[in-house]
PDB file of the backbone (N, CA, C, O) and the ligand in Angstrom, with CONECT records:
HET     ZN  A 101       1
ATOM      1  N   MET A   1      81.427 146.021  83.004  1.00  0.00           N
ATOM      2  CA  MET A   1      82.525 146.985  83.123  1.00  0.00           C
ATOM      3  C   MET A   1      83.730 146.308  83.753  1.00  0.00           C
ATOM      4  O   MET A   1      83.615 145.474  84.651  1.00  0.00           O
ATOM      5  N   LYS A   2      84.867 146.695  83.256  1.00  0.00           N
ATOM      6  CA  LYS A   2      86.114 146.168  83.804  1.00  0.00           C
ATOM      7  C   LYS A   2      86.917 147.317  84.386  1.00  0.00           C
ATOM      8  O   LYS A   2      86.734 148.480  84.027  1.00  0.00           O
ATOM      9  N   ARG A   3      87.810 146.958  85.292  1.00  0.00           N
ATOM     10  CA  ARG A   3      88.699 147.956  85.866  1.00  0.00           C
ATOM     11  C   ARG A   3      90.015 147.945  85.089  1.00  0.00           C
ATOM     12  O   ARG A   3      90.581 146.889  84.809  1.00  0.00           O
ATOM     13  N   TYR A   4      90.477 149.123  84.754  1.00  0.00           N
ATOM     14  CA  TYR A   4      91.686 149.243  83.946  1.00  0.00           C
ATOM     15  C   TYR A   4      92.744 150.059  84.677  1.00  0.00           C
ATOM     16  O   TYR A   4      92.448 150.857  85.566  1.00  0.00           O
ATOM     17  N   ILE A   5      93.981 149.828  84.272  1.00  0.00           N
ATOM     18  CA  ILE A   5      95.109 150.610  84.797  1.00  0.00           C
ATOM     19  C   ILE A   5      96.000 151.002  83.618  1.00  0.00           C
ATOM     20  O   ILE A   5      95.913 150.420  82.537  1.00  0.00           O
ATOM     21  N   VAL A   6      96.849 151.990  83.845  1.00  0.00           N
ATOM     22  CA  VAL A   6      97.910 152.259  82.861  1.00  0.00           C
ATOM     23  C   VAL A   6      99.243 152.096  83.572  1.00  0.00           C
ATOM     24  O   VAL A   6      99.455 152.622  84.665  1.00  0.00           O
ATOM     25  N   ASN A   7     100.127 151.363  82.933  1.00  0.00           N
ATOM     26  CA  ASN A   7     101.442 151.086  83.503  1.00  0.00           C
ATOM     27  C   ASN A   7     102.251 152.381  83.605  1.00  0.00           C
ATOM     28  O   ASN A   7     102.342 153.128  82.631  1.00  0.00           O
ATOM     29  N   ASN A   8     102.827 152.647  84.751  1.00  0.00           N
ATOM     30  CA  ASN A   8     103.671 153.834  84.893  1.00  0.00           C
ATOM     31  C   ASN A   8     105.046 153.628  84.255  1.00  0.00           C
ATOM     32  O   ASN A   8     105.772 154.587  83.994  1.00  0.00           O
ATOM     33  N   GLU A   9     105.390 152.366  84.009  1.00  0.00           N
ATOM     34  CA  GLU A   9     106.646 152.052  83.329  1.00  0.00           C
ATOM     35  C   GLU A   9     106.334 151.898  81.837  1.00  0.00           C
ATOM     36  O   GLU A   9     105.250 151.445  81.470  1.00  0.00           O
ATOM     37  N   ASN A  10     107.282 152.273  80.988  1.00  0.00           N
ATOM     38  CA  ASN A  10     107.039 152.132  79.549  1.00  0.00           C
ATOM     39  C   ASN A  10     108.105 151.275  78.893  1.00  0.00           C
ATOM     40  O   ASN A  10     108.359 151.396  77.694  1.00  0.00           O
ATOM     41  N   THR A  11     108.722 150.418  79.675  1.00  0.00           N
ATOM     42  CA  THR A  11     109.869 149.671  79.160  1.00  0.00           C
ATOM     43  C   THR A  11     109.565 148.194  78.932  1.00  0.00           C
ATOM     44  O   THR A  11     110.461 147.428  78.578  1.00  0.00           O
ATOM     45  N   PHE A  12     108.317 147.787  79.128  1.00  0.00           N
ATOM     46  CA  PHE A  12     108.004 146.354  79.075  1.00  0.00           C
ATOM     47  C   PHE A  12     107.332 145.919  77.783  1.00  0.00           C
ATOM     48  O   PHE A  12     106.805 144.809  77.714  1.00  0.00           O
ATOM     49  N   ASN A  13     107.335 146.755  76.769  1.00  0.00           N
ATOM     50  CA  ASN A  13     106.713 146.363  75.509  1.00  0.00           C
ATOM     51  C   ASN A  13     107.548 146.925  74.364  1.00  0.00           C
ATOM     52  O   ASN A  13     108.280 147.901  74.533  1.00  0.00           O
ATOM     53  N   PRO A  14     107.428 146.296  73.197  1.00  0.00           N
ATOM     54  CA  PRO A  14     108.317 146.644  72.076  1.00  0.00           C
ATOM     55  C   PRO A  14     108.259 148.118  71.665  1.00  0.00           C
ATOM     56  O   PRO A  14     109.273 148.685  71.259  1.00  0.00           O
ATOM     57  N   GLY A  15     107.073 148.745  71.769  1.00  0.00           N
ATOM     58  CA  GLY A  15     106.963 150.131  71.326  1.00  0.00           C
ATOM     59  C   GLY A  15     107.280 151.147  72.399  1.00  0.00           C
ATOM     60  O   GLY A  15     107.215 152.352  72.153  1.00  0.00           O
ATOM     61  N   ASN A  16     107.626 150.672  73.603  1.00  0.00           N
ATOM     62  CA  ASN A  16     107.866 151.558  74.740  1.00  0.00           C
ATOM     63  C   ASN A  16     106.703 152.520  74.990  1.00  0.00           C
ATOM     64  O   ASN A  16     106.905 153.704  75.260  1.00  0.00           O
ATOM     65  N   HIS A  17     105.491 151.989  74.895  1.00  0.00           N
ATOM     66  CA  HIS A  17     104.316 152.775  75.249  1.00  0.00           C
ATOM     67  C   HIS A  17     103.973 152.567  76.716  1.00  0.00           C
ATOM     68  O   HIS A  17     104.388 151.591  77.342  1.00  0.00           O
ATOM     69  N   HIS A  18     103.207 153.508  77.245  1.00  0.00           N
ATOM     70  CA  HIS A  18     102.565 153.273  78.536  1.00  0.00           C
ATOM     71  C   HIS A  18     101.307 152.463  78.232  1.00  0.00           C
ATOM     72  O   HIS A  18     100.349 152.995  77.670  1.00  0.00           O
ATOM     73  N   GLU A  19     101.303 151.216  78.590  1.00  0.00           N
ATOM     74  CA  GLU A  19     100.233 150.319  78.166  1.00  0.00           C
ATOM     75  C   GLU A  19      99.069 150.274  79.144  1.00  0.00           C
ATOM     76  O   GLU A  19      99.237 150.293  80.363  1.00  0.00           O
ATOM     77  N   VAL A  20      97.881 150.215  78.553  1.00  0.00           N
ATOM     78  CA  VAL A  20      96.647 150.057  79.331  1.00  0.00           C
ATOM     79  C   VAL A  20      96.351 148.563  79.454  1.00  0.00           C
ATOM     80  O   VAL A  20      96.376 147.830  78.465  1.00  0.00           O
ATOM     81  N   HIS A  21      96.070 148.124  80.683  1.00  0.00           N
ATOM     82  CA  HIS A  21      95.711 146.726  80.939  1.00  0.00           C
ATOM     83  C   HIS A  21      94.474 146.671  81.818  1.00  0.00           C
ATOM     84  O   HIS A  21      94.139 147.628  82.517  1.00  0.00           O
ATOM     85  N   THR A  22      93.796 145.514  81.763  1.00  0.00           N
ATOM     86  CA  THR A  22      92.802 145.242  82.798  1.00  0.00           C
ATOM     87  C   THR A  22      93.581 144.973  84.085  1.00  0.00           C
ATOM     88  O   THR A  22      94.750 144.589  84.055  1.00  0.00           O
ATOM     89  N   ILE A  23      92.914 145.180  85.201  1.00  0.00           N
ATOM     90  CA  ILE A  23      93.593 144.946  86.481  1.00  0.00           C
ATOM     91  C   ILE A  23      94.017 143.476  86.595  1.00  0.00           C
ATOM     92  O   ILE A  23      95.050 143.168  87.190  1.00  0.00           O
ATOM     93  N   GLU A  24      93.216 142.576  86.023  1.00  0.00           N
ATOM     94  CA  GLU A  24      93.561 141.147  86.082  1.00  0.00           C
ATOM     95  C   GLU A  24      94.872 140.866  85.343  1.00  0.00           C
ATOM     96  O   GLU A  24      95.749 140.162  85.843  1.00  0.00           O
ATOM     97  N   HIS A  25      94.980 141.432  84.148  1.00  0.00           N
ATOM     98  CA  HIS A  25      96.197 141.181  83.369  1.00  0.00           C
ATOM     99  C   HIS A  25      97.410 141.844  84.008  1.00  0.00           C
ATOM    100  O   HIS A  25      98.509 141.289  83.989  1.00  0.00           O
ATOM    101  N   ALA A  26      97.209 143.034  84.577  1.00  0.00           N
ATOM    102  CA  ALA A  26      98.315 143.722  85.248  1.00  0.00           C
ATOM    103  C   ALA A  26      98.837 142.882  86.409  1.00  0.00           C
ATOM    104  O   ALA A  26     100.041 142.841  86.665  1.00  0.00           O
ATOM    105  N   THR A  27      97.924 142.213  87.108  1.00  0.00           N
ATOM    106  CA  THR A  27      98.326 141.351  88.226  1.00  0.00           C
ATOM    107  C   THR A  27      99.128 140.167  87.712  1.00  0.00           C
ATOM    108  O   THR A  27     100.145 139.788  88.293  1.00  0.00           O
ATOM    109  N   GLN A  28      98.650 139.579  86.596  1.00  0.00           N
ATOM    110  CA  GLN A  28      99.372 138.443  85.997  1.00  0.00           C
ATOM    111  C   GLN A  28     100.778 138.851  85.575  1.00  0.00           C
ATOM    112  O   GLN A  28     101.728 138.080  85.709  1.00  0.00           O
ATOM    113  N   LEU A  29     100.896 140.065  85.065  1.00  0.00           N
ATOM    114  CA  LEU A  29     102.195 140.551  84.598  1.00  0.00           C
ATOM    115  C   LEU A  29     103.056 141.089  85.737  1.00  0.00           C
ATOM    116  O   LEU A  29     104.202 141.485  85.526  1.00  0.00           O
ATOM    117  N   ARG A  30     102.499 141.100  86.937  1.00  0.00           N
ATOM    118  CA  ARG A  30     103.185 141.613  88.132  1.00  0.00           C
ATOM    119  C   ARG A  30     103.605 143.072  87.959  1.00  0.00           C
ATOM    120  O   ARG A  30     104.698 143.469  88.362  1.00  0.00           O
ATOM    121  N   ILE A  31     102.730 143.849  87.361  1.00  0.00           N
ATOM    122  CA  ILE A  31     102.999 145.283  87.236  1.00  0.00           C
ATOM    123  C   ILE A  31     102.716 145.912  88.599  1.00  0.00           C
ATOM    124  O   ILE A  31     101.605 145.828  89.122  1.00  0.00           O
ATOM    125  N   SER A  32     103.746 146.545  89.160  1.00  0.00           N
ATOM    126  CA  SER A  32     103.584 147.059  90.523  1.00  0.00           C
ATOM    127  C   SER A  32     103.384 148.568  90.539  1.00  0.00           C
ATOM    128  O   SER A  32     102.865 149.114  91.513  1.00  0.00           O
ATOM    129  N   SER A  33     103.791 149.246  89.471  1.00  0.00           N
ATOM    130  CA  SER A  33     103.675 150.698  89.435  1.00  0.00           C
ATOM    131  C   SER A  33     102.699 151.088  88.334  1.00  0.00           C
ATOM    132  O   SER A  33     103.037 151.066  87.151  1.00  0.00           O
ATOM    133  N   TYR A  34     101.491 151.443  88.738  1.00  0.00           N
ATOM    134  CA  TYR A  34     100.484 151.789  87.739  1.00  0.00           C
ATOM    135  C   TYR A  34      99.559 152.878  88.258  1.00  0.00           C
ATOM    136  O   TYR A  34      99.491 153.134  89.460  1.00  0.00           O
ATOM    137  N   THR A  35      98.847 153.516  87.331  1.00  0.00           N
ATOM    138  CA  THR A  35      97.832 154.499  87.679  1.00  0.00           C
ATOM    139  C   THR A  35      96.474 153.853  87.446  1.00  0.00           C
ATOM    140  O   THR A  35      96.185 153.364  86.354  1.00  0.00           O
ATOM    141  N   ASP A  36      95.647 153.858  88.481  1.00  0.00           N
ATOM    142  CA  ASP A  36      94.332 153.232  88.395  1.00  0.00           C
ATOM    143  C   ASP A  36      93.397 154.101  87.556  1.00  0.00           C
ATOM    144  O   ASP A  36      93.222 155.285  87.841  1.00  0.00           O
ATOM    145  N   LEU A  37      92.801 153.516  86.528  1.00  0.00           N
ATOM    146  CA  LEU A  37      91.871 154.258  85.662  1.00  0.00           C
ATOM    147  C   LEU A  37      90.416 154.025  86.080  1.00  0.00           C
ATOM    148  O   LEU A  37      89.502 154.639  85.530  1.00  0.00           O
ATOM    149  N   GLY A  38      90.210 153.151  87.036  1.00  0.00           N
ATOM    150  CA  GLY A  38      88.858 152.865  87.509  1.00  0.00           C
ATOM    151  C   GLY A  38      88.086 151.992  86.532  1.00  0.00           C
ATOM    152  O   GLY A  38      88.660 151.409  85.612  1.00  0.00           O
ATOM    153  N   TYR A  39      86.776 151.911  86.743  1.00  0.00           N
ATOM    154  CA  TYR A  39      85.941 151.070  85.883  1.00  0.00           C
ATOM    155  C   TYR A  39      85.564 151.831  84.624  1.00  0.00           C
ATOM    156  O   TYR A  39      85.139 152.984  84.685  1.00  0.00           O
ATOM    157  N   CYS A  40      85.725 151.174  83.481  1.00  0.00           N
ATOM    158  CA  CYS A  40      85.413 151.775  82.194  1.00  0.00           C
ATOM    159  C   CYS A  40      84.533 150.827  81.402  1.00  0.00           C
ATOM    160  O   CYS A  40      84.592 149.611  81.585  1.00  0.00           O
ATOM    161  N   ASN A  41      83.709 151.391  80.512  1.00  0.00           N
ATOM    162  CA  ASN A  41      82.822 150.578  79.681  1.00  0.00           C
ATOM    163  C   ASN A  41      83.596 149.765  78.656  1.00  0.00           C
ATOM    164  O   ASN A  41      83.145 148.698  78.240  1.00  0.00           O
ATOM    165  N   SER A  42      84.750 150.258  78.250  1.00  0.00           N
ATOM    166  CA  SER A  42      85.523 149.562  77.219  1.00  0.00           C
ATOM    167  C   SER A  42      86.980 149.955  77.346  1.00  0.00           C
ATOM    168  O   SER A  42      87.325 150.911  78.041  1.00  0.00           O
ATOM    169  N   SER A  43      87.820 149.209  76.668  1.00  0.00           N
ATOM    170  CA  SER A  43      89.245 149.545  76.675  1.00  0.00           C
ATOM    171  C   SER A  43      89.505 150.839  75.903  1.00  0.00           C
ATOM    172  O   SER A  43      90.489 151.533  76.155  1.00  0.00           O
ATOM    173  N   ILE A  44      88.607 151.159  74.955  1.00  0.00           N
ATOM    174  CA  ILE A  44      88.747 152.429  74.218  1.00  0.00           C
ATOM    175  C   ILE A  44      88.599 153.599  75.207  1.00  0.00           C
ATOM    176  O   ILE A  44      89.380 154.550  75.194  1.00  0.00           O
ATOM    177  N   GLU A  45      87.584 153.493  76.051  1.00  0.00           N
ATOM    178  CA  GLU A  45      87.357 154.541  77.058  1.00  0.00           C
ATOM    179  C   GLU A  45      88.540 154.599  78.036  1.00  0.00           C
ATOM    180  O   GLU A  45      88.992 155.678  78.419  1.00  0.00           O
ATOM    181  N   ALA A  46      89.022 153.432  78.424  1.00  0.00           N
ATOM    182  CA  ALA A  46      90.162 153.377  79.350  1.00  0.00           C
ATOM    183  C   ALA A  46      91.382 154.061  78.733  1.00  0.00           C
ATOM    184  O   ALA A  46      92.122 154.768  79.416  1.00  0.00           O
ATOM    185  N   LYS A  47      91.580 153.842  77.435  1.00  0.00           N
ATOM    186  CA  LYS A  47      92.732 154.454  76.773  1.00  0.00           C
ATOM    187  C   LYS A  47      92.605 155.974  76.726  1.00  0.00           C
ATOM    188  O   LYS A  47      93.592 156.692  76.882  1.00  0.00           O
ATOM    189  N   LYS A  48      91.375 156.460  76.509  1.00  0.00           N
ATOM    190  CA  LYS A  48      91.160 157.919  76.516  1.00  0.00           C
ATOM    191  C   LYS A  48      91.557 158.508  77.865  1.00  0.00           C
ATOM    192  O   LYS A  48      92.197 159.557  77.941  1.00  0.00           O
ATOM    193  N   LYS A  49      91.160 157.804  78.933  1.00  0.00           N
ATOM    194  CA  LYS A  49      91.524 158.274  80.273  1.00  0.00           C
ATOM    195  C   LYS A  49      93.036 158.214  80.455  1.00  0.00           C
ATOM    196  O   LYS A  49      93.645 159.130  81.008  1.00  0.00           O
ATOM    197  N   ALA A  50      93.626 157.131  79.985  1.00  0.00           N
ATOM    198  CA  ALA A  50      95.078 156.948  80.143  1.00  0.00           C
ATOM    199  C   ALA A  50      95.845 158.062  79.445  1.00  0.00           C
ATOM    200  O   ALA A  50      96.912 158.475  79.899  1.00  0.00           O
ATOM    201  N   LYS A  51      95.287 158.545  78.334  1.00  0.00           N
ATOM    202  CA  LYS A  51      95.978 159.596  77.565  1.00  0.00           C
ATOM    203  C   LYS A  51      96.007 160.923  78.323  1.00  0.00           C
ATOM    204  O   LYS A  51      96.806 161.800  77.993  1.00  0.00           O
ATOM    205  N   THR A  52      95.153 161.083  79.330  1.00  0.00           N
ATOM    206  CA  THR A  52      95.233 162.296  80.140  1.00  0.00           C
ATOM    207  C   THR A  52      96.454 162.243  81.071  1.00  0.00           C
ATOM    208  O   THR A  52      96.892 163.267  81.596  1.00  0.00           O
ATOM    209  N   TYR A  53      97.000 161.016  81.267  1.00  0.00           N
ATOM    210  CA  TYR A  53      98.219 160.863  82.069  1.00  0.00           C
ATOM    211  C   TYR A  53      99.449 160.758  81.191  1.00  0.00           C
ATOM    212  O   TYR A  53     100.482 161.372  81.459  1.00  0.00           O
ATOM    213  N   TYR A  54      99.316 159.957  80.120  1.00  0.00           N
ATOM    214  CA  TYR A  54     100.454 159.696  79.222  1.00  0.00           C
ATOM    215  C   TYR A  54     100.001 159.869  77.782  1.00  0.00           C
ATOM    216  O   TYR A  54      99.081 159.185  77.333  1.00  0.00           O
ATOM    217  N   TRP A  55     100.637 160.775  77.059  1.00  0.00           N
ATOM    218  CA  TRP A  55     100.232 161.046  75.680  1.00  0.00           C
ATOM    219  C   TRP A  55     100.382 159.825  74.787  1.00  0.00           C
ATOM    220  O   TRP A  55      99.674 159.686  73.790  1.00  0.00           O
ATOM    221  N   ASP A  56     101.317 158.930  75.153  1.00  0.00           N
ATOM    222  CA  ASP A  56     101.599 157.785  74.289  1.00  0.00           C
ATOM    223  C   ASP A  56     100.878 156.516  74.735  1.00  0.00           C
ATOM    224  O   ASP A  56     101.223 155.423  74.285  1.00  0.00           O
ATOM    225  N   ALA A  57      99.899 156.641  75.600  1.00  0.00           N
ATOM    226  CA  ALA A  57      99.194 155.458  76.111  1.00  0.00           C
ATOM    227  C   ALA A  57      98.611 154.638  74.961  1.00  0.00           C
ATOM    228  O   ALA A  57      98.077 155.182  73.994  1.00  0.00           O
ATOM    229  N   ASP A  58      98.729 153.316  75.092  1.00  0.00           N
ATOM    230  CA  ASP A  58      98.209 152.409  74.068  1.00  0.00           C
ATOM    231  C   ASP A  58      97.633 151.174  74.749  1.00  0.00           C
ATOM    232  O   ASP A  58      98.076 150.782  75.829  1.00  0.00           O
ATOM    233  N   GLY A  59      96.655 150.575  74.112  1.00  0.00           N
ATOM    234  CA  GLY A  59      96.045 149.370  74.676  1.00  0.00           C
ATOM    235  C   GLY A  59      96.963 148.167  74.540  1.00  0.00           C
ATOM    236  O   GLY A  59      97.674 148.022  73.546  1.00  0.00           O
ATOM    237  N   CYS A  60      96.942 147.307  75.548  1.00  0.00           N
ATOM    238  CA  CYS A  60      97.691 146.052  75.490  1.00  0.00           C
ATOM    239  C   CYS A  60      97.095 145.168  74.396  1.00  0.00           C
ATOM    240  O   CYS A  60      95.874 145.060  74.278  1.00  0.00           O
ATOM    241  N   ALA A  61      97.952 144.540  73.601  1.00  0.00           N
ATOM    242  CA  ALA A  61      97.479 143.691  72.491  1.00  0.00           C
ATOM    243  C   ALA A  61      96.693 142.486  73.007  1.00  0.00           C
ATOM    244  O   ALA A  61      95.824 141.965  72.308  1.00  0.00           O
ATOM    245  N   ILE A  62      96.995 142.047  74.218  1.00  0.00           N
ATOM    246  CA  ILE A  62      96.384 140.827  74.742  1.00  0.00           C
ATOM    247  C   ILE A  62      95.046 141.103  75.434  1.00  0.00           C
ATOM    248  O   ILE A  62      94.051 140.437  75.148  1.00  0.00           O
ATOM    249  N   CYS A  63      95.022 142.083  76.344  1.00  0.00           N
ATOM    250  CA  CYS A  63      93.788 142.289  77.108  1.00  0.00           C
ATOM    251  C   CYS A  63      92.967 143.461  76.598  1.00  0.00           C
ATOM    252  O   CYS A  63      91.803 143.586  76.977  1.00  0.00           O
ATOM    253  N   CYS A  64      93.516 144.318  75.761  1.00  0.00           N
ATOM    254  CA  CYS A  64      92.788 145.477  75.229  1.00  0.00           C
ATOM    255  C   CYS A  64      92.978 145.570  73.709  1.00  0.00           C
ATOM    256  O   CYS A  64      93.374 146.624  73.211  1.00  0.00           O
ATOM    257  N   PRO A  65      92.704 144.494  72.963  1.00  0.00           N
ATOM    258  CA  PRO A  65      93.014 144.506  71.525  1.00  0.00           C
ATOM    259  C   PRO A  65      92.265 145.589  70.739  1.00  0.00           C
ATOM    260  O   PRO A  65      92.783 146.085  69.738  1.00  0.00           O
ATOM    261  N   GLU A  66      91.059 145.964  71.176  1.00  0.00           N
ATOM    262  CA  GLU A  66      90.297 146.998  70.444  1.00  0.00           C
ATOM    263  C   GLU A  66      91.004 148.352  70.534  1.00  0.00           C
ATOM    264  O   GLU A  66      90.843 149.216  69.671  1.00  0.00           O
ATOM    265  N   ALA A  67      91.797 148.516  71.607  1.00  0.00           N
ATOM    266  CA  ALA A  67      92.457 149.815  71.811  1.00  0.00           C
ATOM    267  C   ALA A  67      93.933 149.759  71.446  1.00  0.00           C
ATOM    268  O   ALA A  67      94.669 150.720  71.673  1.00  0.00           O
ATOM    269  N   HIS A  68      94.366 148.636  70.883  1.00  0.00           N
ATOM    270  CA  HIS A  68      95.794 148.464  70.586  1.00  0.00           C
ATOM    271  C   HIS A  68      96.127 149.023  69.206  1.00  0.00           C
ATOM    272  O   HIS A  68      95.525 148.638  68.203  1.00  0.00           O
ATOM    273  N   GLU A  69      97.086 149.928  69.172  1.00  0.00           N
ATOM    274  CA  GLU A  69      97.548 150.464  67.890  1.00  0.00           C
ATOM    275  C   GLU A  69      98.947 149.964  67.560  1.00  0.00           C
ATOM    276  O   GLU A  69      99.324 149.878  66.392  1.00  0.00           O
ATOM    277  N   GLY A  70      99.705 149.640  68.581  1.00  0.00           N
ATOM    278  CA  GLY A  70     101.093 149.174  68.362  1.00  0.00           C
ATOM    279  C   GLY A  70     102.013 150.324  68.569  1.00  0.00           C
ATOM    280  O   GLY A  70     103.228 150.175  68.440  1.00  0.00           O
TER     281      GLY A  70
HETATM  282 ZN    ZN A 101      97.240 143.520  79.116  1.00  0.00          ZN2+
END
C-alpha cells in the first residue's frame, strides 16, 4: 500500500486537474498544499477518494498512470 494525496492546487498540469500523487512524488514536486488521502491499495482507489474532495481529480501520469485520464 502506498500513501496518496490530492493537490489542492489545480494549476500545475496541462489539464488543470486536481492531481493525485503518491506522497513521495508530491514531495519531489514540492507540493505544499494537499489533502492527505491516506494509504490506498491502488491509485484507482486513491482517485475515488480524491473525487469526494474534487470532482475533477485525476491521477498523475507519472506516479499514478493506471488512474490517469488526462
Ligand atoms: Zn505524481
